[in-house]
VEXDREN-2710 file (C-alpha; in Angstrom, 1 decimal):
% VEXDREN-2710
k/r/px/py/pz
1/MET/-23.2/-17.4/18.6
2/ARG/-22.9/-18.4/15.1
3/PRO/-25.5/-17.9/12.4
4/GLY/-28.7/-19.3/13.3
5/GLY/-27.5/-21.5/16.2
6/ASN/-30.4/-20.1/18.1
7/ALA/-33.2/-21.9/15.7
8/ARG/-30.8/-24.8/16.1
9/ALA/-31.2/-24.5/20.0
10/GLY/-34.8/-24.6/20.0
11/VAL/-34.5/-28.0/17.8
12/CYS/-32.4/-29.5/20.3
13/ALA/-34.3/-28.8/23.2
14/LEU/-37.9/-30.0/21.1
15/ALA/-36.1/-33.2/20.3
16/LEU/-34.7/-33.8/23.4
17/ALA/-38.2/-33.1/24.7
18/LEU/-40.6/-35.2/22.7
19/LEU/-37.4/-38.4/23.5
20/ALA/-37.8/-37.9/26.4
21/THR/-41.6/-38.0/26.8
22/ALA/-41.1/-41.5/25.0
23/ALA/-38.9/-43.2/27.2
24/CYS/-41.5/-42.1/30.3
25/ASP/-44.3/-43.5/28.5
26/SER/-43.3/-46.3/28.0
27/SER/-41.3/-47.5/30.7
28/SER/-45.1/-46.8/32.5
29/GLU/-47.1/-48.3/30.4
30/PRO/-49.1/-51.1/33.0
31/SER/-49.1/-54.5/32.9
32/ALA/-52.4/-56.4/32.7
33/ASP/-52.4/-56.6/36.8
34/GLY/-51.9/-53.3/37.3
35/SER/-48.1/-53.1/37.9
36/PRO/-45.7/-51.5/35.3
37/GLU/-43.7/-52.8/32.8
38/PRO/-40.7/-53.0/32.8
39/SER/-38.0/-51.2/31.4
40/GLN/-36.9/-52.1/28.3
41/SER/-32.6/-52.6/28.3
42/SER/-30.5/-49.8/27.5
43/SER/-28.2/-50.1/23.6
44/VAL/-25.7/-48.3/25.7
45/ALA/-23.1/-50.0/27.0
46/PRO/-22.5/-49.3/31.5
47/THR/-19.1/-46.9/31.5
48/ASP/-17.0/-48.3/33.9
49/ALA/-16.1/-45.5/36.8
50/THR/-13.1/-47.8/38.0
51/SER/-10.9/-47.2/34.2
52/SER/-10.5/-44.1/32.0
53/PRO/-7.5/-44.1/29.0
54/SER/-4.3/-43.2/30.2
55/PRO/-3.5/-38.9/29.6
56/PRO/-1.7/-38.3/27.0
57/LEU/2.3/-37.8/27.0
58/ALA/2.4/-34.2/27.5
59/GLN/-0.2/-34.5/30.4
60/ARG/2.1/-37.1/32.7
61/GLY/3.6/-35.0/35.5
62/PRO/7.0/-34.8/36.6
63/PHE/9.2/-37.0/39.0
64/THR/12.3/-36.2/40.3
65/PHE/15.5/-38.8/41.2
66/ALA/19.1/-39.0/41.9
67/SER/21.3/-41.5/41.6
68/ALA/25.4/-41.7/42.5
69/GLY/28.0/-44.9/43.3
70/ASP/30.3/-46.1/45.3
71/HIS/29.5/-44.4/49.0
72/GLY/30.9/-46.2/52.1
73/ALA/30.2/-44.4/55.8
74/ASN/32.5/-41.3/56.3
75/GLU/32.2/-37.5/56.7
76/ILE/31.9/-37.7/53.0
77/THR/29.1/-39.8/52.9
78/GLU/27.1/-38.1/55.7
79/LEU/27.5/-35.3/53.5
80/SER/25.7/-36.8/50.4
81/LEU/23.3/-37.8/52.9
82/THR/22.3/-34.9/54.5
83/ALA/22.0/-33.2/50.5
84/LEU/19.8/-36.5/49.4
85/ASP/17.6/-36.5/52.5
86/ALA/16.7/-32.7/51.7
87/SER/16.8/-32.9/48.1
88/GLU/13.4/-33.3/45.6
89/ALA/14.0/-36.7/44.6
90/ASP/11.5/-39.6/44.8
91/PHE/13.8/-42.3/45.0
92/TYR/17.6/-43.3/44.6
93/ILE/19.8/-45.8/42.4
94/ALA/22.8/-46.9/44.3
95/LEU/25.3/-46.9/41.5
96/GLY/27.7/-49.8/43.4
97/ASP/30.2/-49.9/45.9
98/LEU/28.0/-49.5/48.8
99/ASP/29.7/-49.0/52.1
100/TYR/33.5/-50.0/51.7
101/ASP/33.7/-52.2/55.1
102/GLU/33.1/-49.4/56.7
103/THR/30.7/-50.1/59.3
104/GLU/30.5/-53.5/61.2
105/SER/28.0/-55.0/58.6
106/ASP/26.0/-55.2/55.4
107/GLU/23.1/-54.9/58.0
108/ALA/24.6/-51.7/59.7
109/TRP/25.5/-49.7/57.3
110/CYS/21.3/-50.3/55.1
111/GLY/20.9/-48.7/59.2
112/TYR/23.2/-45.9/58.6
113/VAL/21.6/-44.9/56.1
114/LYS/17.5/-44.9/56.8
115/GLU/19.0/-43.2/60.0
116/ARG/20.6/-40.5/57.7
117/LEU/17.6/-39.1/55.5
118/PRO/15.3/-38.6/58.3
119/SER/12.4/-36.5/55.9
120/LYS/11.7/-39.3/52.7
121/GLY/11.8/-42.0/56.3
122/ARG/12.6/-46.1/56.1
123/GLU/10.3/-46.6/53.2
124/PHE/12.2/-44.1/50.9
125/PRO/13.2/-46.1/47.8
126/PHE/17.1/-47.4/47.8
127/GLU/17.3/-49.3/45.0
128/LEU/20.8/-50.7/44.5
129/VAL/23.1/-51.8/41.9
130/VAL/26.0/-54.0/42.5
131/GLY/29.4/-52.6/42.3
132/ASN/33.0/-54.8/42.0
133/HIS/33.3/-54.5/46.5
134/GLU/29.9/-56.1/47.3
135/ASN/29.3/-58.7/43.9
136/GLY/31.3/-61.8/45.9
137/ASP/34.3/-62.2/44.1
138/GLU/37.9/-63.9/45.7
139/ASP/39.7/-60.1/45.5
140/PRO/40.6/-59.7/48.7
141/GLY/40.9/-56.2/47.8
142/ASP/36.6/-56.1/46.8
143/ASP/35.6/-57.7/48.9
144/ASP/33.2/-55.4/51.2
145/GLY/30.3/-57.3/51.8
146/GLU/27.7/-59.5/49.3
147/ILE/25.0/-57.9/47.4
148/ALA/21.8/-59.8/49.0
149/ASP/23.0/-59.0/52.5
150/PHE/22.5/-55.5/51.2
151/ALA/19.2/-56.1/49.1
152/ALA/17.7/-57.8/52.0
153/CYS/17.8/-54.5/54.1
154/LEU/17.6/-52.4/51.7
155/PRO/15.3/-54.2/49.2
156/ASP/13.2/-53.1/46.1
157/ARG/10.6/-51.4/46.6
158/MET/9.8/-50.6/43.4
159/SER/8.1/-53.5/42.2
160/SER/10.9/-54.8/39.5
161/ARG/10.8/-57.1/36.8
162/ILE/14.1/-59.1/36.9
163/GLY/16.7/-60.1/34.2
164/PRO/17.5/-64.0/33.9
165/GLY/19.0/-65.8/36.5
166/SER/19.6/-62.7/38.3
167/SER/18.5/-60.9/41.2
168/TYR/16.9/-57.0/42.0
169/GLY/20.2/-55.2/43.4
170/VAL/21.6/-57.0/40.2
171/GLU/19.7/-56.9/36.7
172/TYR/16.4/-55.9/37.1
173/ALA/13.5/-53.2/35.7
174/PHE/11.0/-50.3/36.6
175/ASP/8.8/-47.9/34.3
176/TYR/7.8/-45.0/36.7
177/PRO/5.2/-44.1/37.4
178/THR/3.8/-47.2/37.6
179/GLU/0.4/-46.9/36.2
180/VAL/0.8/-43.9/33.8
181/PRO/5.1/-44.0/33.4
182/LEU/7.3/-41.7/31.6
183/ALA/10.8/-43.9/32.3
184/ARG/11.9/-47.3/31.5
185/PHE/14.8/-47.4/34.8
186/ILE/17.1/-50.7/33.1
187/MET/19.8/-51.6/35.8
188/ILE/22.3/-54.2/34.8
189/SER/25.9/-55.8/35.5
190/PRO/28.3/-55.8/32.7
191/GLY/31.9/-56.9/33.5
192/LEU/31.2/-58.5/36.8
193/THR/30.5/-62.2/37.6
194/VAL/27.7/-62.4/41.0
195/GLY/27.7/-65.7/42.5
196/ASP/28.3/-67.9/39.2
197/GLU/26.6/-65.7/37.1
198/GLU/29.2/-64.3/34.5
199/TYR/27.2/-60.2/33.1
200/THR/28.6/-59.7/29.6
201/TYR/26.2/-58.5/27.8
202/GLU/28.4/-59.9/24.5
203/PRO/25.8/-61.1/21.4
204/GLY/24.1/-64.6/22.0
205/THR/23.8/-64.0/25.9
206/SER/20.5/-63.8/27.9
207/HIS/21.4/-61.2/29.2
208/ARG/22.1/-59.1/26.6
209/ASP/18.8/-60.0/24.6
210/TRP/16.5/-59.1/27.6
211/LEU/18.7/-56.1/28.1
212/ALA/17.8/-55.3/24.0
213/ASP/14.1/-56.2/25.4
214/GLU/13.4/-54.2/27.9
215/ILE/14.2/-51.4/25.9
216/ASP/12.6/-52.2/22.5
217/GLN/9.6/-52.7/24.4
218/ALA/9.4/-49.4/26.0
219/ARG/9.7/-48.5/22.6
220/GLU/7.4/-49.9/21.7
221/ALA/4.7/-48.9/24.9
222/GLY/5.2/-45.3/24.3
223/ILE/7.6/-44.5/26.9
224/ARG/9.3/-41.5/26.9
225/TRP/12.8/-41.9/28.4
226/VAL/15.2/-44.9/28.7
227/ILE/17.8/-44.9/30.5
228/VAL/20.1/-47.8/32.0
229/ALA/22.1/-47.7/35.1
230/ALA/25.3/-49.8/35.8
231/HIS/28.4/-49.7/38.2
232/GLN/30.9/-49.9/36.2
233/PRO/30.8/-47.6/32.4
234/CYS/32.8/-48.6/29.8
235/LEU/34.7/-44.3/29.1
236/ASN/36.3/-42.3/31.5
237/THR/39.1/-40.5/32.4
238/GLY/39.5/-42.2/36.1
239/ILE/43.2/-42.8/36.8
240/ARG/41.9/-46.3/38.3
241/HIS/39.7/-47.9/35.6
242/GLY/39.2/-48.7/31.6
243/CYS/37.0/-50.4/29.8
244/ASP/35.9/-52.8/32.9
245/SER/31.7/-52.5/31.0
246/GLY/33.1/-53.8/28.1
247/ALA/32.6/-52.6/24.3
248/ALA/30.3/-54.7/23.6
249/VAL/27.5/-53.3/26.2
250/MET/27.9/-50.0/25.6
251/ASN/27.6/-49.6/22.4
252/LEU/24.8/-52.0/22.3
253/LEU/23.0/-48.7/24.2
254/VAL/24.5/-45.8/21.9
255/GLU/23.2/-48.1/19.5
256/LYS/19.2/-48.8/20.7
257/ARG/20.0/-45.0/21.9
258/VAL/19.0/-44.6/25.4
259/ASP/19.0/-41.4/26.2
260/LEU/20.5/-41.6/29.8
261/MET/23.6/-44.1/31.1
262/LEU/24.4/-43.5/34.6
263/ALA/27.2/-45.0/36.2
264/GLY/30.1/-45.1/38.9
265/HIS/33.2/-46.9/39.8
266/ASN/35.7/-43.6/39.0
267/HIS/35.6/-41.8/41.8
268/LEU/34.6/-38.2/39.9
269/TYR/31.6/-36.8/38.1
270/GLU/31.5/-36.5/34.6
271/ARG/29.2/-35.7/31.6
272/SER/29.7/-36.7/28.2
273/VAL/28.8/-35.7/24.3
274/GLN/26.1/-36.8/23.3
275/LEU/27.1/-40.2/21.4
276/GLY/25.5/-42.1/18.0
277/LEU/26.8/-44.6/15.7
278/ASP/26.6/-43.8/11.8
279/GLU/27.3/-47.2/9.6
280/GLU/29.7/-45.2/7.5
281/SER/30.9/-42.6/10.3
282/CYS/30.9/-44.1/13.5
283/PRO/30.0/-48.1/13.0
284/GLU/31.3/-48.8/16.8
285/VAL/32.6/-46.4/19.8
286/VAL/36.0/-48.0/20.5
287/PRO/37.8/-47.6/24.0
288/ASP/40.9/-45.7/24.5
289/SER/40.6/-43.6/21.4
290/PHE/38.4/-40.9/20.3
291/ASP/36.6/-40.4/17.1
292/GLU/34.8/-36.8/15.8
293/GLY/32.6/-39.1/13.8
294/CYS/30.9/-40.6/17.0
295/VAL/30.0/-37.2/18.2
296/VAL/26.1/-35.9/17.5
297/ASP/26.2/-33.1/19.8
298/ASP/29.1/-31.9/21.7
299/GLY/27.0/-30.5/24.9
300/SER/29.1/-27.8/25.3
301/ASP/25.9/-25.1/25.6
302/GLY/24.4/-28.5/28.4
303/GLY/21.6/-28.8/26.3
304/TYR/20.9/-32.2/23.5
305/ASP/18.0/-33.1/21.3
306/ALA/16.5/-36.6/22.0
307/GLY/16.7/-39.2/20.2
308/ARG/20.1/-38.6/18.9
309/GLY/22.1/-40.8/20.7
310/SER/23.7/-41.4/24.2
311/VAL/24.8/-39.1/26.9
312/MET/26.3/-40.8/29.6
313/VAL/26.6/-39.4/32.9
314/THR/29.6/-40.8/35.6
315/ALA/28.2/-39.5/39.0
316/GLY/31.0/-42.4/41.3
317/SER/31.3/-39.8/44.1
318/PHE/29.2/-39.6/46.8
319/GLY/31.5/-40.8/49.2
320/ARG/35.0/-40.9/47.7
321/LEU/37.2/-39.0/46.7
322/GLU/39.6/-39.8/43.3
323/ASP/43.6/-38.5/43.4
324/ALA/43.2/-37.1/39.8
325/GLU/41.7/-37.9/37.0
326/ASP/43.8/-38.8/33.6
327/VAL/43.8/-35.4/32.0
328/ASP/45.8/-37.1/28.6
329/ASP/43.5/-39.8/28.4
330/ASP/42.6/-40.8/24.7
331/GLU/38.7/-40.7/25.7
332/ALA/39.2/-36.9/27.7
333/ASP/37.6/-35.5/24.0
334/TYR/34.3/-37.6/24.8
335/PHE/33.5/-35.5/28.1
336/VAL/31.9/-32.3/28.7
337/THR/33.1/-31.9/31.4
338/SER/34.9/-34.5/34.6
339/ASP/36.3/-33.0/37.5
340/PRO/37.6/-36.1/40.3
341/ALA/37.1/-33.3/43.3
342/THR/34.1/-32.9/43.9
343/THR/31.3/-34.9/45.4
344/GLY/28.2/-35.4/45.4
345/PHE/25.6/-37.0/43.8
346/VAL/23.1/-36.4/39.8
347/GLN/19.5/-35.6/40.5
348/VAL/17.5/-36.2/37.1
349/THR/13.5/-34.2/37.1
350/VAL/12.4/-36.1/34.4
351/SER/9.1/-34.9/32.2
352/SER/7.4/-35.0/29.2
353/GLN/9.7/-32.4/27.5
354/SER/13.1/-33.4/29.0
355/LEU/15.6/-35.2/31.3
356/LEU/16.7/-32.0/33.7
357/GLY/19.4/-33.2/35.0
358/GLU/22.0/-31.3/37.8
359/LEU/25.0/-32.3/39.5
360/VAL/24.3/-32.1/43.3
361/ALA/27.8/-31.5/44.7
362/THR/28.6/-31.0/48.4
363/THR/32.3/-30.7/48.0
364/GLY/34.0/-28.9/45.8
365/ASP/34.0/-25.9/43.3
366/LEU/32.2/-27.8/40.8
367/GLU/28.5/-27.2/39.1
368/ASP/26.7/-28.7/36.2
369/SER/23.3/-28.9/34.3
370/PHE/22.1/-30.1/30.8
371/GLU/18.8/-31.8/29.5
372/ILE/17.9/-33.7/27.1
373/ILE/15.1/-31.9/25.5
374/ALA/12.2/-33.6/23.5
375/ARG/11.7/-32.6/19.9
END
């Protein structure tokens, strides 16, 4: 105890005793008819036991989610669903291309998924993002269902906010955990037309404005991480697709330094360097080329510093395998690792300190993990 501590303690005790005596005297003063006078109202406002301030960011508990695209209903799908059921994931984000007409109906595919997640339960949040195989266009090669039908039997369980003129499964966002969020998840549909609505995210469109606002508001609210998910990416080493999302949305997300961008569409797994824009070294990321000035961290050690730029992960092999990758692709140098022969999904543990991701492989030999670290 510091010097003088006993003396001060004695004075405090005496003062408290005197205050207690005065309080008792004033509350028990009899009235003219002998009944006690009502005590004076306290100057201290009552506290609300049901409300409390949000805990500091460092005290918010971690959670885990999983995500992949291009599912189907086959032997590979079965392996991935079994691994998902055994995982620690609190929810799953399906990055489009759902049943590939490998079940009798869209509703049947929902039942197929639920039956293979017995440990997670039928209410497990299996959140949907539309792909080019269920967006309702008239391309006979891609007509494998309707996102509205899938959304009816695998509904939103995150109380999501819906984009302008859109719907769950197409363009929406949610924060997690709900009351004290660590991350904002934003689902978009770049490069797709769903119904009569075209999702380009070009400057001046309502969808771009909504997306930018969701990102900015998350930052203003102190939400630590922003994660954007879509079916179609821009940069990739796949042999089937180019920048199908359009470059405008990719550059917006990189400009906003979205922490993690998730996509499917290409039937492979690949993780990118960390990309960042700079007026001099990289005013924009241009598809079908490589610009070293756009790389802020090459990701070779699996670690990235948060806030410097954006990391992209394509996990498009939940139930599909690609024939090969384009090793001569000009964009290949934007990727740390890429493999068309490994199936599975990406699993990410979210805490206030980091995004810790790993590939959960169900076939193939690739092993990959990464961490985006808050500094």
